[in-house]
C-alpha positions in Angstrom: -31.3 -287.3 -20.2 -30.9 -285.0 -22.8 -34.3 -285.7 -25.4 -35.3 -283.5 -27.9 -39.2 -284.6 -30.1 -39.2 -282.8 -33.9 -43.1 -282.7 -34.6 -44.9 -280.8 -37.8 -43.4 -282.4 -40.6 -45.9 -283.2 -43.8 -46.5 -283.5 -46.9 -47.5 -280.4 -48.9 -47.4 -279.0 -52.0 -44.4 -276.6 -53.8 -45.2 -272.5 -52.3 -46.8 -274.1 -49.4 -45.2 -273.5 -45.4 -45.1 -275.6 -43.1 -44.5 -275.4 -39.2 -41.5 -278.1 -37.6 -41.5 -277.7 -33.6 -38.4 -279.5 -32.1 -39.4 -280.3 -27.8 -37.7 -281.1 -24.9 -38.2 -283.3 -22.6 -36.0 -283.4 -19.5 -34.4 -280.0 -19.9 -34.4 -276.7 -20.3 -33.1 -275.6 -24.2 -32.5 -271.9 -22.9 -29.3 -273.2 -22.2 -28.9 -274.9 -25.3 -28.1 -273.2 -29.0 -29.6 -275.0 -31.8 -29.7 -275.8 -35.4 -31.5 -277.2 -37.7 -30.9 -279.6 -40.1 -32.2 -281.2 -43.6 -31.0 -285.0 -45.1 -32.2 -285.8 -48.1 -33.5 -288.8 -49.8 -30.0 -290.7 -51.5 -27.7 -287.9 -49.3 -26.0 -289.4 -46.3 -24.9 -285.9 -44.9 -27.3 -283.9 -43.1 -27.1 -279.8 -43.9 -27.4 -276.9 -41.8 -30.2 -274.8 -42.2 -30.3 -273.3 -39.0 -29.2 -272.2 -35.7 -29.7 -269.4 -33.0 -28.6 -268.3 -30.6 -29.0 -268.6 -26.7 -30.2 -266.2 -25.9 -32.5 -265.6 -29.1 -30.3 -263.0 -30.4 -28.7 -264.7 -33.1 -29.4 -266.6 -35.9 -27.7 -268.0 -39.5 -29.8 -269.2 -42.4 -28.0 -271.8 -45.0 -27.6 -269.5 -48.0 -30.8 -272.3 -49.5 -33.5 -271.5 -47.3 -32.3 -267.6 -46.4 -35.9 -265.7 -46.5 -38.0 -268.8 -46.5 -37.2 -269.9 -43.3 -37.8 -268.3 -39.3 -35.6 -270.0 -36.5 -37.4 -269.0 -33.7 -38.1 -269.6 -29.8 -40.3 -270.2 -27.3 -39.4 -270.2 -24.0 -42.8 -270.6 -21.8 -43.1 -273.6 -24.1 -39.7 -274.8 -24.4 -40.1 -275.5 -27.7 -37.9 -274.1 -30.5 -39.8 -273.2 -34.1 -38.5 -274.0 -37.9 -41.4 -271.4 -40.0 -41.3 -272.8 -43.9 -42.2 -270.7 -46.5 -41.9 -270.6 -50.2 -41.5 -274.2 -49.8 -39.0 -275.8 -53.7 -39.7 -279.6 -54.3 -35.5 -279.5 -53.3 -36.0 -278.7 -49.4 -37.6 -282.3 -49.1 -35.8 -284.1 -46.3 -36.0 -285.6 -42.8 -35.8 -282.7 -40.8 -33.5 -283.0 -37.1 -33.6 -280.5 -34.3 -29.9 -280.5 -32.2 -28.5 -279.4 -30.1 -24.8 -278.0 -29.1 -22.8 -277.2 -25.2 -20.0 -275.0 -26.3 -19.7 -272.2 -25.0 -21.5 -268.9 -24.3 -20.3 -266.2 -26.9 -19.0 -269.2 -30.4 -19.4 -267.9 -33.6 -22.8 -270.2 -34.3 -22.5 -272.9 -37.2 -24.1 -275.6 -39.1 -21.9 -277.9 -39.6 -22.7 -281.6 -37.0 -20.3 -282.1 -35.0 -21.0 -279.2 -33.4 -23.4 -280.6 -31.6 -23.9 -283.2 -28.9 -27.5 -283.6 -29.1 -30.5 -285.0 -31.7 -33.7 -285.8 -32.1 -34.9 -289.0 -34.1 -35.9 -286.6 -37.6 -39.3 -285.4 -39.4 -39.7 -286.1 -43.1 -40.7 -283.4 -44.8 -42.0 -283.9 -48.1 -43.0 -280.1 -51.3 -44.3 -281.7 -54.2 -48.2 -281.0 -55.9 
């Protein structure tokens, strides 16, 4: 069974940085498109934040985080990271990573319905 575990969340002041990790057990992340999503307090829907292709050659970002967040893979550690800089209070949310079995060559998306496996989430709070 595919199992994703997020870590690295916490409390940070506005303007600060955090790096989230998405680790896998029982399978290799290289075989999947990986996305990061977040669910803000009081919101029912999860918002797509970023996604990375299997080869790591293609990445996409939501407009709200473009230029501040960076997604990357470390094949040796079987981990995908989300580096978050210049954090704002509106970035406060539970952050989830997810894996997609979409066929090779399919355009990356940030739609939750295209991802098949989800982690339990890690809380990020941006506050002074």
